[in-house]
C-alpha positions in Angstrom: -129.5 -0.3 98.8 -129.6 3.5 98.3 -127.4 4.8 95.5 -124.5 6.9 96.6 -124.2 10.4 95.1 -121.3 10.3 92.7 -120.0 13.8 93.6 -120.0 12.9 97.3 -118.3 9.6 96.6 -115.6 11.4 94.5 -114.9 13.9 97.2 -114.9 11.2 99.9 -112.4 9.2 97.9 -110.0 12.1 97.6 -110.3 12.8 101.3 -109.4 9.1 102.0 -106.7 9.0 99.3 -104.4 6.8 101.4 -107.1 4.0 101.3 -108.7 4.4 97.8 -105.9 2.9 95.8 -105.3 -0.3 93.7 -105.8 -2.5 96.8 -109.4 -3.9 97.0 -111.4 -4.5 99.2 -111.1 -1.5 101.5 -110.6 -3.5 104.7 -109.7 -7.1 105.7 -113.3 -7.3 107.1 -115.1 -6.0 104.0 -116.0 -9.3 102.5 -116.9 -11.2 105.7 -120.5 -11.6 104.6 -119.4 -13.8 101.7 -117.0 -16.0 103.7 -117.2 -19.7 103.6 -115.4 -22.2 105.9 -114.3 -25.8 105.8 -111.6 -27.6 103.8 -114.0 -29.5 101.6 -116.0 -26.3 100.9 -112.8 -24.5 100.1 -111.5 -27.1 97.8 -114.8 -27.4 95.9 -115.0 -23.7 95.4 -111.5 -23.5 94.0 -112.0 -26.5 91.8 -115.4 -25.3 90.5 -114.0 -21.8 89.7 -111.0 -23.2 87.8 -113.0 -25.7 85.7 -113.6 -23.2 82.9 -110.1 -21.6 83.1 -107.7 -22.4 80.3 -104.7 -20.5 81.8 -103.7 -18.8 84.9 -100.6 -17.4 86.8 -98.9 -18.5 90.0 -97.4 -16.6 92.8 -95.3 -18.1 95.6 -94.6 -16.1 98.7 -91.4 -16.4 100.8 -92.0 -14.5 104.0 -88.4 -14.2 105.3 -86.5 -10.9 105.7 -83.4 -10.1 107.7 -85.7 -7.5 109.5 -89.1 -6.1 108.9 -89.0 -2.6 107.5 -91.3 -0.1 109.2 -93.1 0.7 106.0 -93.8 -3.0 105.1 -97.4 -4.1 104.9 -96.8 -7.7 103.7 -96.7 -11.1 105.4 -93.1 -11.1 106.7 -92.1 -13.1 109.7 -89.6 -12.4 112.4 -88.3 -13.7 115.7 -88.3 -17.5 116.0 -90.3 -17.9 112.7 -87.3 -16.5 110.8 -85.3 -19.6 111.6 -88.0 -22.0 110.2 -87.0 -21.8 106.5 -86.5 -25.6 106.1 -89.9 -26.4 107.7 -91.5 -23.7 105.6 -90.2 -25.1 102.3 -91.4 -28.6 103.2 -94.9 -27.2 103.9 -94.8 -25.1 100.8 -94.0 -28.2 98.7 -97.0 -29.9 100.2 -99.3 -27.0 99.3 -98.0 -27.1 95.7 -99.0 -30.7 95.6 -102.5 -29.8 96.8 -103.1 -27.8 93.6 -101.7 -30.3 91.2 -105.0 -32.1 90.6 -107.1 -28.9 90.5 -104.9 -27.0 88.1 -104.1 -30.0 86.0 -102.8 -29.2 82.5 -103.9 -25.6 82.4 -101.3 -23.2 80.9 -99.2 -21.2 83.4 -98.6 -17.8 81.8 -96.9 -16.0 84.7 -94.9 -16.9 87.8 -93.4 -14.7 90.5 -91.3 -15.9 93.5 -91.9 -13.0 95.8 -91.8 -11.9 99.4 -90.4 -11.0 101.8 -87.1 -11.9 100.4 -87.0 -15.2 98.4 -83.2 -15.0 98.2 -83.1 -15.4 102.0 -83.6 -19.1 101.2 -80.7 -21.3 100.3 -80.1 -21.7 96.6 -81.0 -25.4 96.8 -84.4 -24.5 98.4 -85.2 -22.1 95.6 -84.2 -24.8 93.1 -86.5 -27.4 94.8 -89.5 -25.1 94.8 -89.0 -24.1 91.2 -88.5 -27.6 90.0 -91.6 -28.8 92.0 -93.7 -26.2 90.3 -92.5 -27.2 86.8 -93.0 -30.9 87.6 -96.6 -30.3 88.7 -97.8 -27.6 86.3 -97.8 -26.9 82.6 -95.6 -23.8 82.2 -96.0 -22.1 78.8 -92.6 -22.0 77.0 -92.8 -18.2 76.8 -93.5 -17.7 80.5 -90.7 -15.6 82.1 -90.0 -16.4 85.8 -89.4 -13.4 88.0 -87.8 -13.2 91.5 -87.1 -10.6 94.2 -84.0 -9.9 96.1 -82.5 -7.2 98.3 -79.4 -5.2 97.6 -77.6 -6.7 100.6 -78.1 -10.3 99.4 -77.2 -9.5 95.8 -74.1 -7.7 96.9 -72.8 -10.3 99.4 -73.7 -13.5 97.6 -72.8 -13.4 93.9 -72.9 -17.2 93.6 -76.5 -17.3 94.7 -77.5 -14.7 92.1 -75.7 -16.7 89.4 -77.3 -19.9 90.5 -80.8 -18.3 90.4 -80.2 -17.3 86.9 -79.0 -20.8 86.0 -82.2 -22.2 87.6 -84.2 -20.3 85.0 -85.1 -16.9 86.4 -84.7 -14.1 83.9 -86.3 -11.1 85.6 -85.0 -9.9 88.9 -86.4 -7.1 91.1 -84.5 -5.3 93.9 -85.8 -2.7 96.3 -83.6 0.3 97.0 -86.6 2.4 98.1 -84.5 5.5 99.0 -80.9 6.5 99.3 -81.5 8.9 102.2 -79.4 7.5 105.0 -81.5 9.0 107.8 -84.7 7.5 106.3 -83.1 4.1 105.8 -82.0 4.1 109.4 -85.4 5.2 110.7 -87.1 2.4 108.7 -84.6 -0.3 109.9 -83.2 -0.9 106.4 -79.5 -1.4 105.3 -78.2 0.3 102.2 -75.4 2.4 100.8 -73.7 3.2 97.4 -71.2 0.4 97.8 -73.9 -2.2 98.5 -76.1 -1.0 95.6 -73.2 -0.9 93.1 -71.9 -4.4 94.0 -75.4 -5.7 93.8 -75.8 -4.4 90.3 -72.4 -5.8 89.3 -73.3 -9.2 90.6 -76.7 -9.2 88.9 -75.2 -8.3 85.5 -72.4 -10.8 85.8 -74.9 -13.5 86.6 -76.5 -12.9 83.2 -79.7 -10.9 84.1 -80.8 -8.5 81.3 -84.0 -7.6 83.0 -83.5 -5.7 86.3 -86.2 -3.8 88.1 -85.4 -1.4 90.9 -88.2 -0.5 93.4 -88.4 3.0 94.9 -90.8 4.4 97.3 -92.3 7.9 97.8 -94.9 9.5 100.0 -93.0 9.3 103.3 -93.6 11.9 105.9 -90.0 12.9 106.3 -89.1 12.6 102.6 -88.8 16.0 100.9 -88.8 16.6 97.1 -85.0 17.0 97.0 -84.5 13.6 98.7 -86.7 11.9 96.2 -85.0 13.6 93.3 -81.6 12.5 94.5 -82.8 8.9 94.7 -84.2 9.1 91.2 -81.0 10.5 89.8 -78.9 7.9 91.5 -81.1 5.0 90.4 -81.0 6.1 86.7 -77.2 5.9 86.9 -77.4 2.3 88.0 -79.0 1.7 84.5 -81.7 -0.9 85.3 -84.2 -1.8 82.6 -87.1 -0.9 84.8 -87.9 1.4 87.7 -91.0 0.9 89.7 -92.4 3.6 92.0 -94.5 2.5 95.0 -96.4 5.1 97.0 -96.3 4.2 100.6 -99.8 2.9 101.5 -99.3 3.0 105.3 -102.1 0.5 106.0 -100.7 -2.4 108.1 -97.3 -0.8 108.7 -95.5 0.4 111.8 -95.7 4.0 110.6 -99.5 4.0 109.9 -99.9 7.0 112.2 -97.9 9.2 109.9 -100.4 8.9 107.0 -102.7 11.7 108.1 -99.8 14.1 107.9 -98.9 13.2 104.3 -100.9 15.4 101.9 -102.3 14.5 98.5 -100.3 17.5 97.1 -97.1 16.0 98.4 -97.5 12.6 96.8 -98.7 14.2 93.5 -95.8 16.5 93.4 -93.4 13.7 93.9 -94.9 11.5 91.2 -95.1 14.4 88.8 -91.4 15.1 89.3 -90.5 11.4 88.8 -92.6 11.0 85.7 -91.1 14.0 84.0 -87.5 13.1 85.0 -87.7 9.4 84.2 -89.4 9.9 80.8 -86.7 12.4 79.9 -84.1 9.8 80.8 -85.7 7.2 78.5 -87.7 5.3 81.2 -91.2 5.5 79.6 -94.6 5.1 81.2 -97.9 6.9 80.6 -98.8 9.4 83.3 -100.2 7.4 86.3 -98.4 4.1 85.6 -96.1 2.9 88.4 -93.5 1.0 86.4 -91.2 2.8 83.9 -89.4 0.8 81.2 -86.5 1.7 78.9 -87.2 -1.3 76.7 -89.5 -0.4 73.9 -92.8 -2.3 73.9 -92.1 -3.8 77.3 -94.5 -2.9 80.2 -91.7 -3.5 82.6 -93.7 -5.7 85.0 -93.5 -9.4 85.4 -95.7 -11.7 83.3 -97.7 -12.5 86.4 -98.4 -8.9 87.2 -98.9 -7.7 83.6 -101.6 -10.4 82.9 -103.2 -9.9 86.3 -103.5 -6.1 85.7 -104.6 -6.0 82.1 -106.5 -9.2 81.6 -107.7 -10.0 85.1 -106.1 -13.4 84.6 -106.8 -15.7 87.5 -103.9 -16.4 89.8 -103.2 -18.9 92.6 -101.1 -17.7 95.5 -99.2 -20.2 97.6 -97.3 -19.7 100.8 -97.9 -17.6 103.9 -100.5 -14.9 103.5 -100.6 -15.3 99.7 -103.7 -14.0 97.8 -105.6 -15.9 95.2 -108.1 -14.4 92.8 -110.2 -16.7 90.6 -113.1 -15.8 88.3 -115.5 -15.7 91.1 -113.6 -16.0 94.4 -110.9 -14.2 96.4 -108.8 -16.0 99.1 -106.0 -15.2 101.5 -103.7 -17.8 103.0 -103.1 -18.3 106.7 -100.7 -15.6 108.0 -102.3 -12.7 106.0 -103.4 -11.2 109.3 -101.2 -12.8 112.0 -97.9 -12.8 110.0 -96.9 -15.9 111.8 -96.3 -19.4 110.5 -98.0 -21.7 113.0 -101.6 -21.7 111.5 -100.1 -22.2 108.0 -98.1 -25.2 109.3 -101.0 -26.7 111.2 -103.3 -26.8 108.2 -100.7 -28.2 105.9 -100.0 -31.0 108.5 -103.7 -31.8 108.5 -103.7 -32.0 104.7 -105.9 -29.0 104.4 -105.6 -26.0 102.1 -103.9 -23.4 104.3 -106.5 -20.8 103.6 -107.3 -18.2 106.2 -110.3 -16.6 104.4 -112.1 -17.4 101.1 -115.0 -15.6 99.6 -117.2 -16.5 96.7 -117.7 -13.1 95.0 -120.8 -11.7 93.3 -119.9 -10.3 89.9 -120.0 -6.7 91.2 -117.1 -7.4 93.6 -115.1 -9.3 91.1 -115.4 -6.4 88.7 -114.4 -3.9 91.4 -111.4 -6.0 92.2 -110.2 -6.2 88.6 -110.8 -2.5 87.8 -109.1 -1.3 91.0 -106.0 -3.2 90.1 -106.1 -1.9 86.5 -105.2 1.6 87.9 -101.7 0.3 88.5 -101.3 0.8 84.7 -103.7 3.8 84.6 -105.9 2.3 82.0 -108.6 -0.3 81.5 -108.6 -2.6 78.4 -112.2 -2.8 77.4 -111.8 -5.9 75.3 -110.1 -7.7 78.2 -112.9 -6.6 80.5 -115.6 -7.9 78.1 -113.8 -11.2 77.8 -113.4 -11.6 81.5 -117.0 -10.7 82.5 -119.0 -10.8 79.3 -120.2 -7.3 80.1 -119.7 -4.1 78.2 -117.7 -1.7 80.3 -119.3 1.5 79.0 -122.8 0.2 79.6 -122.0 -1.2 83.0 -120.5 2.0 84.3 -122.5 4.5 82.1 -123.3 7.0 84.8 -119.9 6.8 86.4 -118.2 7.3 83.0 -120.4 10.3 82.2 -119.4 11.8 85.6 -115.7 11.3 85.0 -115.8 12.5 81.4 -117.6 15.7 82.5 -114.8 16.3 85.0 -112.2 15.7 82.3 -110.6 12.9 84.4 -110.6 10.1 81.8 -110.7 9.6 78.0 -111.3 6.7 75.6 -108.8 5.7 72.9 -108.3 2.5 71.0 -110.9 0.7 73.2 -109.1 1.6 76.3 -110.2 3.9 79.2 -107.3 6.1 79.9 -106.8 8.1 83.1 -105.9 11.7 82.2 -103.3 13.7 84.2 -106.0 15.4 86.2 -107.5 12.0 86.9 -104.3 10.6 88.1 -103.8 13.5 90.6 -107.3 12.8 91.9 -107.2 9.1 91.5 -108.5 8.5 95.0 -111.8 9.9 93.8 -111.8 8.1 90.5 -111.2 4.5 91.6 -114.3 4.4 93.9 -116.5 5.1 90.8 -115.8 1.4 90.0 -116.5 0.0 93.5 -119.4 -2.3 94.2 -122.4 -0.6 95.9 -121.6 -2.1 99.3 -118.0 -0.8 99.1 -119.2 2.7 98.2 -121.4 2.6 101.2 -118.5 1.4 103.3 -116.3 4.2 102.1 -118.9 6.9 102.8 -119.2 5.7 106.4 -115.4 5.8 107.1 -114.3 8.7 109.3 -110.7 7.5 110.0 -107.9 6.7 107.6 -107.1 3.4 109.4 
């Protein structure tokens, strides 16, 4: 394969900045050449991959939301599927059992119950799922469980929030996204000051001392003043963490708006947020998404922290969930259709509910880990070496020289850090660490989506 010119790759990445982010691969079809099929083949690949793994994380997906927000890209169900929660929990419990033998006594170092909205389930359903996981797997005593909710659920059902705390969850994440009433209405999302403040009150009274609030930026009709108002309001709510998500558009109902959202706009919004939040005591290096007011705390869940920094393998269970082993990547049924039937059908047959599974060459596994690392705006070279038995600086020698010459990165304490200029042009930086085939794919793209 002919080597892609790095300058051309860099410029292409910046041009396609809505695509060249922490999500890898570039498209759902990018890895089709690696795909295997068959339940036995799937089970054997997962089993073989995890044989040499001592520890991993778990993610369980709950795909139910009151309504699907127009900016949502995730596996969220609607219509008749929304009323199949009981059937879904039963199927999920069977999937958890399928992994019992394969995972065995390996240490579970992180666990997220995400979605969707996990708190759309009944409290007893959440309890059953959580207890099933603890019965089947060896959770480390220091593993902190994290769960997601919405302001509406937290505001209207204080007993459920208290029960979730009593079940053992200690970190809770809640999406406000924006306080702009017109944007909320346009996106099909409910929210106001009364809902937010009651939600916070109930979360605190339940006992939670680790609260994250999600905000979004990069919307077409979101000006800098709107975003600033949301930041100021959120700080007054006094969470421990604030996470900023740039709208990625891909797979959303507003994907057509992406081409009108400039790189300058999203950079200006992030720059404003970073300066303001750091001044308010919410600390993060430039380029990192999650800001924490707890010293020495990254602010992210155990599951995400270990995934980003260490490349720790994780198993995803539930509709559309992603799994990433040492040498494979998989997506559960529903990742593309966002419907439950295929997931249910495979579970009923006693098959792993996997939609796509790919044994990955090392170059793709490396690209996956490094792309995700940009969520924190650094790569830990020791973790990279431990994960792949490869020296980062040698493996990416030409790319590193290119980025150093452009003053986009620096090295400190055995970390590759993305400098401010690199963050503002990160769409060009990330592709430097793609596999050769993904570089070729990017260069051939002429449309955002």
